[in-house]
C-alpha positions as CSV (number, residue, x, y, z in Angstrom):
1,M,0.1,0.0,-0.1
2,P,1.1,3.6,-0.7
3,R,2.9,5.3,2.3
4,P,0.7,7.9,4.1
5,I,1.1,11.5,3.1
6,R,2.8,13.1,6.0
7,S,1.7,16.7,5.5
8,T,-1.6,17.9,6.7
9,G,-4.0,20.3,4.7
10,L,-2.3,19.9,1.2
11,A,-4.8,20.0,-1.4
12,L,-2.2,19.5,-4.1
13,A,-1.3,16.0,-2.5
14,L,-4.7,14.3,-2.7
15,T,-4.9,10.6,-1.6
16,A,-5.7,8.5,-4.7
17,L,-9.4,8.1,-5.5
18,V,-8.6,4.5,-7.0
19,A,-7.5,1.5,-5.9
20,P,-3.6,0.8,-5.9
21,A,-1.5,-1.3,-7.8
22,S,-1.8,-5.1,-7.1
23,Q,1.4,-6.7,-6.2
24,G,3.6,-7.5,-9.2
25,Q,1.8,-5.0,-11.7
26,A,3.9,-1.9,-10.9
27,P,5.8,-0.1,-8.3
28,V,4.2,1.8,-5.9
29,A,4.5,5.4,-7.3
30,G,6.4,8.2,-5.3
31,T,8.4,8.2,-2.1
32,G,4.9,8.5,-0.1
33,G,5.9,12.1,0.9
34,G,3.4,15.0,1.0
35,R,5.3,18.4,1.0
36,A,4.5,21.2,-1.0
37,P,6.7,23.6,-2.9
38,L,8.8,25.8,-0.8
39,Y,9.8,28.6,-3.2
40,L,7.4,28.1,-5.7
41,R,3.9,28.1,-3.7
42,G,2.2,29.4,-6.4
43,V,2.7,26.2,-8.7
44,T,-0.5,24.3,-8.5
45,G,-0.8,22.3,-11.5
46,A,-4.4,21.5,-12.3
47,G,-5.5,22.1,-8.7
48,P,-8.0,19.7,-7.2
49,M,-8.4,16.2,-8.9
50,P,-11.4,16.3,-11.5
51,R,-14.6,14.5,-10.7
52,I,-14.6,11.0,-12.0
53,D,-18.5,10.2,-11.6
54,T,-19.2,11.7,-15.0
55,A,-16.0,10.8,-16.7
56,R,-15.8,9.0,-19.8
57,V,-14.2,5.4,-19.5
58,A,-12.0,3.9,-22.0
59,A,-13.0,0.7,-23.6
60,C,-10.0,-1.0,-25.5
61,A,-8.6,-4.3,-25.6
62,G,-5.8,-3.9,-22.9
63,D,-4.5,-7.6,-23.9
64,G,-1.3,-7.1,-24.6
65,R,-1.9,-8.4,-28.3
66,A,-3.7,-5.9,-30.1
67,D,-2.8,-2.6,-31.1
68,D,-4.8,0.0,-28.8
69,T,-3.6,3.0,-30.2
70,G,-6.4,4.0,-32.4
71,C,-9.2,2.8,-29.8
72,L,-7.3,5.0,-27.0
73,Q,-6.8,7.9,-29.3
74,R,-10.5,8.0,-30.1
75,A,-11.5,7.8,-26.5
76,L,-9.3,10.5,-25.7
77,D,-10.4,12.9,-28.4
78,A,-14.2,12.1,-27.1
79,A,-13.4,12.9,-23.8
80,A,-11.6,16.1,-24.3
81,G,-14.4,16.7,-27.0
82,A,-16.9,16.5,-23.7
83,K,-14.8,18.2,-21.3
84,Q,-14.3,15.3,-19.3
85,P,-11.6,13.2,-18.0
86,L,-10.8,9.9,-19.5
87,L,-10.8,6.9,-16.8
88,L,-8.6,3.9,-18.1
89,P,-9.4,0.5,-16.8
90,A,-6.6,-1.9,-15.2
91,T,-6.5,-5.0,-17.0
92,P,-4.4,-8.1,-16.4
93,A,-2.4,-7.3,-19.1
94,W,-1.4,-4.1,-20.6
95,Y,-2.5,-1.7,-23.1
96,R,-0.1,-1.9,-26.2
97,I,0.4,1.2,-28.0
98,T,2.4,1.9,-31.5
99,A,2.6,5.8,-31.8
100,P,2.1,8.6,-29.1
101,L,-1.2,9.1,-27.6
102,R,-2.3,13.0,-28.1
103,V,-3.8,14.0,-24.8
104,A,-5.8,17.2,-24.1
105,T,-7.8,16.1,-21.1
106,S,-7.2,14.4,-17.7
107,V,-6.1,10.6,-17.7
108,I,-6.7,8.5,-14.6
109,G,-6.3,4.9,-14.0
110,V,-8.5,3.0,-12.1
111,G,-9.2,-0.7,-11.0
112,G,-5.5,-0.6,-10.2
113,M,-3.0,0.9,-12.2
114,P,-3.2,0.6,-15.6
115,T,0.0,0.0,-17.9
116,I,0.4,1.4,-21.3
117,R,3.2,-0.2,-23.1
118,Q,5.0,1.8,-26.0
119,T,6.3,-1.2,-28.4
120,S,7.6,1.2,-31.2
121,S,11.7,1.3,-30.4
122,C,12.5,4.3,-32.4
123,G,14.1,7.2,-30.7
124,T,12.0,10.1,-32.3
125,R,9.0,11.9,-31.1
126,Q,7.0,9.0,-33.1
127,C,7.9,6.8,-30.5
128,A,6.8,8.8,-27.4
129,G,4.4,7.6,-24.9
130,L,1.9,10.3,-24.0
131,R,2.1,13.9,-25.8
132,L,0.4,16.5,-24.0
133,E,-1.1,18.9,-26.1
134,Q,-1.2,22.5,-26.6
135,G,-4.0,24.3,-24.0
136,M,-4.3,21.0,-22.0
137,R,-5.2,21.7,-18.4
138,G,-5.6,18.5,-16.1
139,W,-4.0,15.3,-14.5
140,I,-2.1,12.3,-15.6
141,H,-2.9,10.1,-12.9
142,N,-2.3,6.4,-11.6
143,L,-0.8,5.3,-14.9
144,H,2.1,2.8,-15.6
145,L,3.8,3.9,-18.8
146,V,6.3,1.7,-20.2
147,G,9.0,2.8,-23.2
148,A,11.0,0.3,-25.3
149,F,14.6,1.2,-24.3
150,Q,16.6,-1.9,-24.2
151,G,20.1,-0.1,-24.5
152,Q,20.3,2.4,-27.2
153,P,19.1,5.7,-26.2
154,G,17.4,8.1,-28.3
155,E,16.5,11.7,-27.9
156,F,12.8,12.3,-28.1
157,A,10.8,9.2,-27.6
158,H,9.8,10.2,-23.9
159,N,7.1,8.6,-21.4
160,I,5.5,12.0,-21.3
161,S,6.4,14.5,-23.8
162,V,4.9,17.9,-22.7
163,G,3.5,20.5,-25.0
164,G,2.3,24.1,-24.6
165,V,0.5,23.4,-21.2
166,D,-0.9,25.7,-18.6
167,G,-1.9,23.9,-15.2
168,V,-1.3,19.9,-15.5
169,T,-0.6,17.8,-12.7
170,I,1.5,14.5,-13.1
171,Q,1.0,12.8,-10.1
172,G,0.8,9.0,-8.6
173,N,2.5,7.2,-11.9
174,V,5.4,4.8,-12.7
175,L,7.5,5.9,-15.9
176,E,9.8,3.4,-17.0
177,S,12.1,2.7,-19.5
178,P,11.4,5.3,-22.5
179,V,14.3,5.5,-25.2
180,G,14.2,9.2,-24.5
181,D,13.3,10.8,-21.1
182,N,10.7,9.8,-18.5
183,I,9.2,13.5,-18.9
184,A,10.2,16.3,-21.3
185,D,8.8,19.6,-22.6
186,N,9.8,18.6,-26.1
187,A,6.4,18.5,-27.5
188,Q,6.0,22.2,-27.2
189,E,8.5,22.0,-30.4
190,L,5.3,21.3,-32.2
191,D,2.9,24.2,-31.3
192,R,5.4,26.7,-30.2
193,A,3.6,27.5,-26.8
194,A,5.5,27.5,-23.7
195,A,5.0,24.8,-20.7
196,R,3.6,26.4,-17.4
197,N,2.7,25.7,-14.1
198,V,3.3,21.8,-14.2
199,L,3.4,19.9,-11.0
200,I,5.5,16.9,-11.1
201,F,4.2,15.3,-7.5
202,G,4.7,11.6,-6.0
203,N,5.9,9.6,-9.1
204,T,8.2,6.8,-9.8
205,L,10.7,7.5,-12.6
206,L,12.7,4.3,-13.8
207,T,15.8,3.4,-16.2
208,P,15.4,6.1,-18.7
209,A,17.4,6.4,-21.8
210,R,18.3,9.5,-21.3
211,C,17.1,12.0,-18.5
212,A,14.4,11.5,-15.8
213,I,13.2,14.9,-16.3
214,S,14.6,17.5,-19.2
215,L,13.5,21.2,-19.7
216,V,15.3,22.2,-22.7
217,N,12.4,24.8,-24.3
218,V,10.4,27.4,-22.9
219,S,9.0,26.3,-19.8
220,S,8.5,28.3,-16.2
221,G,6.8,27.1,-13.2
222,W,7.5,23.5,-12.6
223,A,7.6,22.1,-9.4
224,I,9.1,18.3,-9.2
225,V,8.4,17.3,-5.7
226,N,8.2,13.9,-3.6
227,N,9.2,11.9,-6.6
228,R,11.4,8.7,-6.7
229,L,14.1,8.5,-9.4
230,V,16.0,5.6,-10.2
231,D,18.8,5.8,-12.8
232,P,21.6,3.5,-12.1
233,V,23.6,4.0,-15.3
234,P,22.6,7.4,-16.6
235,W,23.7,8.7,-20.1
236,V,23.2,12.3,-19.1
237,S,22.1,14.1,-15.6
238,P,19.1,12.5,-14.3
239,I,17.5,16.4,-14.1
240,D,18.8,18.3,-16.8
241,I,17.8,21.9,-17.2
242,E,19.2,22.7,-20.4
243,P,17.6,25.4,-23.0
244,W,19.1,24.4,-26.1
245,R,18.5,27.4,-28.5
246,P,18.5,31.4,-28.2
247,S,14.9,31.4,-27.7
248,S,14.7,28.8,-25.0
249,R,14.3,29.8,-21.3
250,I,13.9,28.2,-18.2
251,S,12.9,29.9,-15.4
252,D,11.3,29.2,-11.8
253,V,11.7,25.6,-11.5
254,E,11.6,23.6,-7.7
255,V,13.5,20.3,-7.1
256,A,12.7,19.3,-3.6
257,Y,11.9,16.2,-1.4
258,N,13.0,13.7,-4.1
259,E,14.9,10.4,-3.4
260,I,16.9,9.9,-6.2
261,T,19.6,6.7,-6.9
262,A,21.9,7.7,-9.7
263,G,24.9,5.5,-10.5
264,P,28.3,5.7,-12.5
265,P,27.8,6.9,-16.5
266,R,26.9,4.9,-18.7
267,R,29.5,3.5,-21.2
268,G,30.0,5.7,-24.1
269,A,28.7,8.6,-22.5
270,S,30.5,11.7,-22.2
271,P,31.8,13.1,-18.9
272,G,30.6,16.5,-19.7
273,D,27.2,15.4,-19.6
274,Y,26.7,14.1,-16.4
275,T,28.4,16.3,-13.8
276,G,25.7,16.5,-11.1
277,V,22.4,14.8,-10.5
278,V,20.7,18.1,-11.4
279,A,22.5,20.2,-14.5
280,A,21.9,24.0,-14.9
281,S,23.5,24.5,-18.2
282,G,23.9,27.4,-20.2
283,W,25.8,25.7,-23.2
284,F,23.6,26.8,-25.8
285,D,21.6,30.1,-24.9
286,P,23.0,33.3,-23.9
287,T,20.0,34.0,-21.4
288,P,19.2,30.4,-20.2
289,G,17.1,31.6,-17.3
290,E,17.0,32.1,-13.8
291,N,15.6,30.8,-10.3
292,I,16.1,27.4,-10.0
293,Y,15.7,26.0,-6.3
294,V,17.2,22.4,-5.5
295,H,16.9,21.5,-2.2
296,H,16.2,18.5,0.2
297,N,16.8,15.6,-1.9
298,Y,18.4,12.7,-0.8
299,G,19.7,9.0,-2.0
300,S,22.8,8.1,-3.6
301,W,25.0,9.5,-6.6
302,P,28.6,8.8,-7.6
303,F,30.1,12.2,-6.8
304,A,30.0,15.1,-4.3
305,R,28.4,17.8,-6.0
306,F,24.2,17.4,-6.5
307,V,23.9,20.4,-8.4
308,A,26.3,21.4,-11.8
309,V,25.4,25.1,-12.9
310,V,27.6,24.7,-16.2
311,A,28.4,27.7,-18.2
312,G,28.4,28.1,-22.1
313,K,27.1,30.8,-24.1
314,G,25.1,32.0,-20.8
315,T,24.7,30.9,-16.9
316,F,21.8,30.5,-15.1
317,R,20.9,33.2,-12.6
318,N,19.9,32.5,-8.8
319,V,20.4,28.5,-8.7
320,V,20.0,27.4,-4.9
321,D,21.6,24.4,-4.0
322,E,20.7,23.6,-0.2
323,K,20.4,20.2,2.0
324,N,20.8,17.7,-0.8
325,V,22.6,14.9,1.2
326,P,23.1,11.5,0.3
327,G,21.5,8.5,2.5
328,E,18.2,9.1,4.4
329,E,15.8,12.0,3.8
330,P,16.9,15.1,5.6
331,V,14.9,17.0,7.8
332,P,13.7,20.1,6.3
């Protein structure tokens, strides 16, 4: 069973409205912590979880054999058109997809934690799992998303690719083995809108080919709290804040209260790509951004420096690195 939420009165950290995953189906999500952002208290994501009593319910095979891509996309489009969440029932097997699912409404797993498995193994955006569309506001909750990573990293085949959203909560999910990153803001490259007010709360992020979380475009107001990240052989920094062009800008990001396990670099990785668990890099952008708050993270990693501030064409302003310690969770 999930560990209880420790803080009281925290509307953002709602207890799950659905049954937890059965043993052997998926790991329990997150650290069990319920601490709110300290520096970015205005990051609310989508606010309270949406009502599910009138939500649409997906009716797709979920047998691990049929290609559920079309069925799931039709269900997502119908729910978004009705301005309702989509409920995805857990099955004894899993939902098989072969292309990204375009998501414009809340998606909530019910009856356990349903698994969506991307079986196409390319490293491009065509092999992502969920693509959060421009203008989306809502929750991604209680899903087990599995990529197709088997050793060869790619750039864009993420478990969740975030577009130009404004108010999204990603909570209580297990994201595993993407050919790219577990969560990244690359989908906004398709619509040119910034990603704002994103709360990543109480998830478990496992064995990405590249990053657990990467921000490289135009994003502001992201709070990454109470998650568990397991990256035993990283290719790059597990959390990479690295705007990659002069028009990019990353600002107001908080990374806190996460349990992070990171091992030595994967063979073939460039030493310069992995110098801290959290990297704030100005390699490509003369004004990369500001206000990166990294605090009270814990776990294990192979070097003394938890946050790497890397200067290139520019340097991030106001990077806070405090009380990030190996071992058990520190007391705030």
